[in-house]
Structure formats: C-alpha cells, structure tokens
LORO-605638 format. One line per field, with one value per residue (C-alpha): x, y, z; residue in three letters. Coordinates in steps of 0.1 Angstrom, whole numbers, plus 5000, padded with zeros to 4 digits. Layout:
# residues N
xx (X/...)
yy (Y/...)
zz (Z/...)
code (ALA/...)
***
This chain:
# residues 493
xx (8933/8936/8938/8910/8885/8856/8843/8810/8800/8766/8754/8716/8705/8740/8761/8792/8800/8832/8832/8863/8872/8890/8923/8917/8882/8848/8814/8808/8771/8756/8730/8704/8667/8647/8655/8689/8708/8718/8708/8722/8755/8756/8749/8776/8802/8792/8796/8831/8845/8825/8836/8800/8776/8768/8733/8717/8738/8721/8736/8723/8699/8717/8751/8775/8777/8783/8818/8828/8865/8885/8904/8924/8895/8878/8843/8826/8790/8776/8764/8787/8804/8842/8863/8900/8923/8921/8904/8929/8907/8894/8856/8826/8809/8772/8772/8757/8764/8733/8712/8728/8720/8684/8670/8637/8613/8588/8587/8616/8620/8620/8644/8669/8666/8676/8704/8718/8718/8734/8759/8772/8772/8790/8816/8819/8810/8813/8786/8798/8774/8796/8788/8752/8761/8775/8740/8728/8760/8773/8771/8753/8726/8721/8717/8691/8671/8673/8664/8693/8683/8687/8724/8735/8771/8771/8747/8760/8731/8740/8707/8686/8704/8700/8663/8658/8677/8657/8625/8637/8648/8615/8596/8617/8610/8572/8575/8593/8567/8540/8559/8561/8524/8516/8539/8525/8489/8495/8511/8479/8458/8479/8478/8440/8439/8463/8440/8411/8430/8443/8406/8400/8402/8435/8438/8470/8495/8506/8531/8564/8558/8530/8544/8541/8505/8497/8513/8493/8461/8469/8477/8444/8424/8441/8435/8399/8392/8409/8388/8356/8364/8372/8339/8319/8338/8331/8295/8292/8310/8286/8256/8270/8276/8240/8226/8249/8236/8201/8208/8225/8195/8174/8196/8188/8208/8214/8250/8263/8292/8268/8243/8270/8285/8251/8244/8277/8269/8236/8252/8278/8251/8232/8263/8266/8230/8235/8263/8241/8212/8234/8244/8207/8196/8178/8164/8154/8149/8123/8147/8174/8151/8142/8179/8187/8160/8173/8208/8198/8180/8210/8234/8210/8209/8247/8250/8226/8244/8278/8265/8249/8282/8301/8275/8276/8314/8312/8286/8305/8336/8317/8305/8340/8354/8329/8335/8364/8350/8335/8319/8340/8329/8314/8334/8366/8353/8342/8375/8393/8368/8376/8413/8407/8389/8417/8443/8423/8421/8459/8465/8441/8459/8493/8479/8467/8500/8519/8497/8500/8537/8538/8516/8539/8568/8549/8542/8579/8589/8564/8573/8610/8602/8581/8608/8634/8612/8605/8642/8649/8621/8637/8671/8658/8640/8673/8692/8666/8671/8709/8708/8704/8737/8754/8742/8754/8788/8790/8781/8807/8833/8830/8821/8838/8819/8806/8774/8751/8717/8689/8655/8661/8671/8705/8722/8755/8776/8784/8798/8761/8757/8738/8715/8694/8713/8681/8680/8714/8715/8720/8755/8764/8749/8768/8801/8797/8786/8817/8839/8827/8830/8865/8875/8863/8880/8907/8914/8912/8883/8852/8816/8786/8755/8720/8703/8675/8700/8716/8691/8671/8701/8701/8730/8745/8745/8760/8788/8794/8795/8818/8842/8843/8848/8878/8892/8890/8902/8870/8851/8813/8796/8758/8731/8703/8676/8684/8677/8697/8717/8736/8769/8792/8799/8819/8801/8817/8818)
yy (5985/6021/6046/6069/6042/6031/5997/5982/5946/5931/5962/5962/5958/5967/5938/5957/5995/6014/6050/6069/6100/6126/6138/6175/6175/6179/6162/6125/6116/6081/6079/6052/6042/6042/6012/6004/6012/6048/6055/6022/6032/6066/6050/6025/6052/6071/6039/6034/6068/6076/6047/6044/6015/5995/5985/6004/5985/5954/5928/5917/5887/5853/5869/5860/5895/5931/5946/5982/5990/6021/6050/6027/6009/5976/5970/5936/5931/5895/5878/5901/5933/5936/5966/5971/6000/6037/6063/6081/6111/6140/6138/6149/6122/6123/6161/6172/6207/6206/6210/6245/6253/6242/6223/6218/6239/6264/6285/6310/6308/6270/6269/6293/6274/6243/6261/6274/6239/6225/6254/6247/6209/6213/6236/6211/6238/6223/6227/6247/6245/6269/6296/6293/6291/6326/6339/6329/6331/6296/6261/6250/6276/6266/6230/6240/6259/6235/6200/6175/6168/6205/6204/6172/6181/6151/6170/6184/6208/6242/6259/6231/6233/6270/6267/6241/6262/6292/6274/6263/6298/6312/6286/6296/6333/6326/6308/6338/6362/6341/6343/6381/6384/6361/6380/6414/6401/6386/6419/6438/6414/6419/6457/6456/6436/6462/6491/6474/6470/6506/6517/6502/6524/6519/6531/6547/6521/6523/6494/6492/6458/6434/6409/6435/6442/6405/6401/6430/6415/6381/6397/6417/6386/6366/6394/6398/6361/6360/6390/6374/6342/6362/6380/6348/6331/6361/6361/6324/6328/6356/6335/6305/6327/6340/6305/6294/6323/6313/6276/6286/6306/6274/6253/6273/6259/6225/6219/6246/6237/6241/6217/6192/6194/6190/6159/6145/6150/6133/6104/6100/6100/6075/6053/6055/6047/6017/6006/6011/5994/5964/5960/5962/5943/5918/5944/5969/5954/5979/6007/5991/5991/6028/6037/6019/6037/6070/6061/6053/6086/6104/6088/6097/6132/6133/6121/6147/6174/6163/6163/6197/6210/6197/6213/6245/6247/6243/6270/6293/6288/6298/6329/6338/6332/6356/6382/6399/6392/6422/6423/6430/6462/6459/6489/6469/6442/6467/6484/6452/6444/6478/6470/6437/6456/6481/6453/6435/6466/6470/6434/6439/6471/6454/6424/6449/6467/6434/6422/6454/6453/6417/6427/6455/6431/6406/6434/6443/6407/6401/6433/6423/6388/6402/6426/6398/6375/6403/6410/6373/6371/6400/6384/6351/6367/6385/6353/6335/6362/6359/6323/6337/6356/6322/6308/6340/6337/6300/6311/6339/6314/6293/6321/6352/6384/6371/6358/6370/6362/6386/6376/6340/6347/6340/6370/6372/6402/6403/6429/6440/6445/6427/6400/6371/6338/6324/6352/6342/6321/6284/6288/6314/6292/6262/6280/6293/6258/6242/6269/6261/6223/6226/6249/6220/6191/6206/6203/6171/6158/6139/6152/6129/6149/6136/6131/6155/6183/6181/6168/6200/6222/6239/6230/6264/6259/6224/6238/6265/6240/6216/6244/6256/6220/6216/6249/6236/6202/6186/6157/6158/6124/6126/6110/6117/6097/6087/6059/6027/6008/6024/6040/6067/6097/6128/6161/6181/6219)
zz (6044/6033/6062/6048/6040/6063/6053/6064/6061/6069/6087/6087/6051/6038/6025/6018/6016/6012/6023/6012/6031/6009/6023/6018/6033/6017/6017/6013/6007/6011/5984/5977/5978/6010/6031/6016/6049/6048/6084/6095/6079/6095/6129/6123/6116/6147/6167/6151/6159/6190/6211/6223/6227/6195/6207/6178/6152/6138/6115/6082/6081/6077/6084/6112/6124/6114/6109/6107/6101/6094/6109/6131/6146/6140/6155/6153/6163/6167/6198/6215/6204/6203/6195/6188/6180/6186/6164/6143/6133/6152/6156/6177/6196/6186/6178/6145/6131/6111/6143/6147/6110/6111/6142/6124/6145/6130/6161/6161/6199/6199/6170/6186/6219/6201/6183/6215/6229/6197/6196/6232/6226/6193/6209/6238/6264/6298/6324/6354/6384/6403/6378/6388/6425/6422/6415/6450/6470/6474/6461/6493/6489/6453/6463/6489/6463/6433/6427/6423/6387/6379/6390/6372/6362/6337/6316/6283/6279/6295/6283/6297/6331/6331/6323/6351/6376/6366/6372/6406/6416/6404/6424/6455/6447/6446/6479/6494/6480/6496/6529/6525/6519/6548/6572/6563/6565/6600/6610/6599/6619/6650/6644/6644/6676/6692/6681/6698/6730/6730/6729/6763/6795/6812/6849/6862/6873/6910/6909/6890/6875/6868/6893/6921/6911/6912/6946/6960/6947/6962/6996/6996/6988/7016/7042/7031/7035/7070/7082/7069/7088/7120/7117/7112/7142/7165/7157/7164/7198/7208/7199/7219/7250/7248/7247/7276/7299/7292/7300/7333/7344/7340/7363/7395/7424/7408/7400/7423/7447/7477/7462/7454/7489/7505/7483/7493/7531/7526/7508/7536/7563/7543/7542/7580/7584/7562/7585/7616/7599/7590/7627/7637/7606/7624/7646/7620/7584/7578/7586/7563/7533/7540/7542/7510/7492/7506/7495/7459/7458/7472/7447/7418/7430/7432/7396/7384/7403/7389/7353/7358/7372/7341/7318/7339/7336/7299/7295/7318/7297/7266/7284/7296/7261/7245/7272/7253/7217/7200/7166/7134/7118/7084/7073/7077/7055/7029/7030/7022/6994/6979/6982/6963/6935/6933/6931/6905/6884/6887/6876/6846/6837/6837/6818/6791/6792/6787/6759/6740/6744/6731/6702/6692/6694/6671/6646/6645/6641/6613/6596/6597/6585/6556/6546/6547/6526/6502/6498/6493/6467/6447/6450/6438/6408/6399/6403/6380/6354/6358/6346/6311/6315/6324/6291/6273/6290/6278/6243/6244/6257/6225/6200/6214/6207/6173/6188/6216/6231/6236/6250/6240/6204/6189/6172/6152/6142/6105/6081/6077/6114/6141/6127/6138/6132/6117/6091/6077/6045/6048/6035/6061/6089/6077/6075/6111/6123/6107/6121/6156/6151/6137/6166/6189/6172/6151/6113/6094/6114/6106/6111/6108/6098/6098/6064/6073/6080/6046/6022/6017/6009/5975/5951/5957/5994/5991/5970/5995/6024/6005/5996/6033/6045/6022/6033/6069/6060/6075/6060/6063/6061/6054/6033/6009/5991/5955/5931/5933/5958/5986/5976/5989/5966/5972/5967/5939/5941)
code (UNK/UNK/UNK/UNK/UNK/UNK/UNK/UNK/UNK/UNK/UNK/UNK/UNK/UNK/UNK/UNK/UNK/UNK/UNK/UNK/UNK/UNK/UNK/UNK/UNK/UNK/UNK/UNK/UNK/UNK/UNK/UNK/UNK/UNK/UNK/UNK/UNK/UNK/UNK/UNK/UNK/UNK/UNK/UNK/UNK/UNK/UNK/UNK/UNK/UNK/UNK/UNK/UNK/UNK/UNK/UNK/UNK/UNK/UNK/UNK/UNK/UNK/UNK/UNK/UNK/UNK/UNK/UNK/UNK/UNK/UNK/UNK/UNK/UNK/UNK/UNK/UNK/UNK/UNK/UNK/UNK/UNK/UNK/UNK/UNK/UNK/UNK/UNK/UNK/UNK/UNK/UNK/UNK/UNK/UNK/UNK/UNK/UNK/UNK/UNK/UNK/UNK/UNK/UNK/UNK/UNK/UNK/UNK/UNK/UNK/UNK/UNK/UNK/UNK/UNK/UNK/UNK/UNK/UNK/UNK/UNK/UNK/UNK/UNK/UNK/UNK/UNK/UNK/UNK/UNK/UNK/UNK/UNK/UNK/UNK/UNK/UNK/UNK/UNK/UNK/UNK/UNK/UNK/UNK/UNK/UNK/UNK/UNK/UNK/UNK/UNK/UNK/UNK/UNK/UNK/UNK/UNK/UNK/UNK/UNK/UNK/UNK/UNK/UNK/UNK/UNK/UNK/UNK/UNK/UNK/UNK/UNK/UNK/UNK/UNK/UNK/UNK/UNK/UNK/UNK/UNK/UNK/UNK/UNK/UNK/UNK/UNK/UNK/UNK/UNK/UNK/UNK/UNK/UNK/UNK/UNK/UNK/UNK/UNK/UNK/UNK/UNK/UNK/UNK/UNK/UNK/UNK/UNK/UNK/UNK/UNK/UNK/UNK/UNK/UNK/UNK/UNK/UNK/UNK/UNK/UNK/UNK/UNK/UNK/UNK/UNK/UNK/UNK/UNK/UNK/UNK/UNK/UNK/UNK/UNK/UNK/UNK/UNK/UNK/UNK/UNK/UNK/UNK/UNK/UNK/UNK/UNK/UNK/UNK/UNK/UNK/UNK/UNK/UNK/UNK/UNK/UNK/UNK/UNK/UNK/UNK/UNK/UNK/UNK/UNK/UNK/UNK/UNK/UNK/UNK/UNK/UNK/UNK/UNK/UNK/UNK/UNK/UNK/UNK/UNK/UNK/UNK/UNK/UNK/UNK/UNK/UNK/UNK/UNK/UNK/UNK/UNK/UNK/UNK/UNK/UNK/UNK/UNK/UNK/UNK/UNK/UNK/UNK/UNK/UNK/UNK/UNK/UNK/UNK/UNK/UNK/UNK/UNK/UNK/UNK/UNK/UNK/UNK/UNK/UNK/UNK/UNK/UNK/UNK/UNK/UNK/UNK/UNK/UNK/UNK/UNK/UNK/UNK/UNK/UNK/UNK/UNK/UNK/UNK/UNK/UNK/UNK/UNK/UNK/UNK/UNK/UNK/UNK/UNK/UNK/UNK/UNK/UNK/UNK/UNK/UNK/UNK/UNK/UNK/UNK/UNK/UNK/UNK/UNK/UNK/UNK/UNK/UNK/UNK/UNK/UNK/UNK/UNK/UNK/UNK/UNK/UNK/UNK/UNK/UNK/UNK/UNK/UNK/UNK/UNK/UNK/UNK/UNK/UNK/UNK/UNK/UNK/UNK/UNK/UNK/UNK/UNK/UNK/UNK/UNK/UNK/UNK/UNK/UNK/UNK/UNK/UNK/UNK/UNK/UNK/UNK/UNK/UNK/UNK/UNK/UNK/UNK/UNK/UNK/UNK/UNK/UNK/UNK/UNK/UNK/UNK/UNK/UNK/UNK/UNK/UNK/UNK/UNK/UNK/UNK/UNK/UNK/UNK/UNK/UNK/UNK/UNK/UNK/UNK/UNK/UNK/UNK/UNK/UNK/UNK/UNK/UNK/UNK/UNK/UNK/UNK/UNK/UNK/UNK/UNK/UNK/UNK/UNK/UNK/UNK/UNK/UNK/UNK/UNK/UNK/UNK/UNK/UNK/UNK/UNK/UNK/UNK/UNK/UNK/UNK/UNK/UNK/UNK/UNK/UNK/UNK/UNK/UNK/UNK/UNK/UNK/UNK/UNK)
***
C-alpha cells in the first residue's frame, strides 16, 4: 500500500474510500451527500492516527468489520478491535485548529474563552498546578482552598482549571470576608457591654488581688457567724440560770445535805426498830406494823430528797456556768456585719475589674482576628485575579509576545498594531492557527478539521489556507457537503 494513502473499508455507510495525502501539504476535502459517511470517515482517521478508543467507529451493515489502514497503522474493528503498527506522521490527537479560528459562539466573550482553550490545547500547553500554588504560597495551601476536581493535572484545559481555581479562591475570599464582618461585629458588641460596665460605680480597691478580696470576705462572714452563735448561746445560758434560781427557791430545805442526813438517820433508826420489833414480834405485832409503815415513809422521803439533791445540783451547775457569762454587745455584731458589707463590695469591685479586663482582651482578640481575616480575604481576591495571569503566561509560552489576554479577550500584535483576534480575517486566523499547530507537531503533519469549521470559508480564504498549509508542509483533512457519493479531493489554490 502507498505510504501517503489512508484506505477505509466498511466504515459506517462507506464501502471503500481512498484518501491520498499530498506530499507537499495542502487541503484534502471529503465531499458527498448528507449521510454518505463523511463524519464517519473523519472519526475513523482520528482513531487511526490518534491511538484512541475505536468505540465511535461502526462497521457497515452486513460486513465482517471495518478496516482503516495507512500511515504505518492497520486498525480492524469487528467483534473486537485490533491495531498494529506505529503512526508515521506527526499529528494532534483530537485537536482541531478550526476551533481557534471560529469556535461557533455569537458572544465575543464566550468565543474568545473557547479560543483560548483551543489555543492552549492546540499548542499542547501543559497544566502546571504549581504555577497556581504560587498564588497562595504553597501546594498544600492551594489544596486546602480548592476542590480536588479543580486541581486535576490530567486536564488539558488550562483556562477551565484557572476558572475553577478562581471560583474556589473567590469562595474562600467570601468566607474570609464573612469572618471579618463577624469578628468586627462581635467586637462592637463586647465594646458596648464594656461601656455599660464602665458606667457603674467602682469603689477604691483595698486589696492587691481579687483572691485577697475574696479571702477577706470569707473570713468576715465566718467571724460574723461565730459571733452570732456565741451571742445566741450566752443568751440561752443566762435564761437557764434564771430559771434554775427560781426552781431552787421553790425547793426550800428539801434536797439539802442536812435534810438528806436527817432522813438517813430516821431510816437507820427505823431499821433498828424493825430488828427490835422482830425480836419482840410475837410480843408486839402492832408495833411492827407501825415501824414498817414508818420505814416505808422514811425510804420514800429519802428518795425524794435524793432526786431533789440531783436536780438541785444540776440547777446549781447552770447557775455557776452562767455566773461568768456576759451578754455580747450588739455593736460588735453590727461591726462585723459592716465588715462583711465592705468585703462584699471589694469582691464585687474586683469582679467588675476582672470582667472589664477580660472584655478588653476579647475586643483585642476579635479585632486581631478581623484584621487577619480581612488581610486573608484581600490576599485571596488578589490570588483569584492572578489566575488570569497564569493563563496569560501559558498563552505567552506557546505564542510568545504575539498574543495577549485582556479582560478575557484574545488580542494579537500585527503590522497594523494591537487587534482583537476575532477581528482578523478568516485567512489570517487560519494562518495563525496552522502556525501554532505546526509548532506543536512539526512539519509534514496531518490535521483533521471538523466539517463545520471549514465548510463556510470563502473560496479566497480556502485558497489562502491551502497555500499556507503547503508552505508549512501540513495536510488538512476536512469535509463539506456536495452532490454524489463520498470521495476525497485535494483543494486547489
């Protein structure tokens, strides 16, 4: 098979198609009616040279399978796909220069955004996450601020990555701005509370610390309670002594030692009388009964006297105990009460002092936090704006100083001066797109261009593109609608 021929068999509706690729470059157009297989053929060539999945390639009905062969590669698609050989021509895998020329958007901003994406993909610009990391300080900080999907290094879309990172940084900036507002608002609230406290009367502080003031208050309360208890106990003892003296006066001689001794003598004599009466029992039963009665009476009197003596001793003890007890002056109790009030005032003053100091510390901390959050928000906003510079650097890396970005629009420098890329003629845009593509793949390469990107070109622009392609040694394979069966024809200048 000829080296510069791509041959398709049973691809979609295509039975057989030979696509010659001119040695010196130029344009090859697949022409034919709608539905004859032009798009199938372009997809098949992309699968052949791109070494990508052949899932989009279907075989013609009733055929054993599709075959695409050329440029050193043979691709067969049936129940399973098989591939052999290595591509012998420079190419761009899935990249289409026509998307840079005319991405098909009416909006200028949307069109230029698509152009920038196509430009960087066409020039094979690599995504460098570390370039974005420099905007925030480090890769770790960038990963904390951005979603994992925003930092996918397998992406081939630098502008999309930049836009996604910019959105993440702006979201982080809004969060920092909210934290700033919250911190300053809380500081204002604490400041209002502090003003209210400072309006209260604060007595002079007599102690060096709040702990000393609290200890003095505790000591005063303890002494006051002890003195009140002592006063109550002394009053009770005095009352008991008064009652005891009154009770002693009612006893008369009962319970006195003399009365007890006399009762004991009587009881002893009665016992002797009992003994005598027993000896003369038979003689004096009447005397025995009388003696027994006297004895019972004497014993009863002795018990009464002993009980009275015990009660008398207890009452005398109460009288003696109260002899040295004097009343606690009310002035002493009042003095201690005033000491407690003073201590309480001191404790309250220190509590107010400590609270105002804490509030001042809170205000300072909140002010510092608000300032830090504000600075962080500004830095994040600047970093978000800086993502556009990363895209610009990527554009410059593939186009030098010939192109630039400004407010999302793509500009070029020509002999006429600085112009919008979209304002250039189709021919000028095509020439620049081909120059960028060739710089990426080298001369004698193959570019597959979508039908929509080529079909609307004027004859003059086609001639200009064909001439430039030949000058660069690049073959452009594209398609357009025309009468008849599918065929491959070279564009003549």
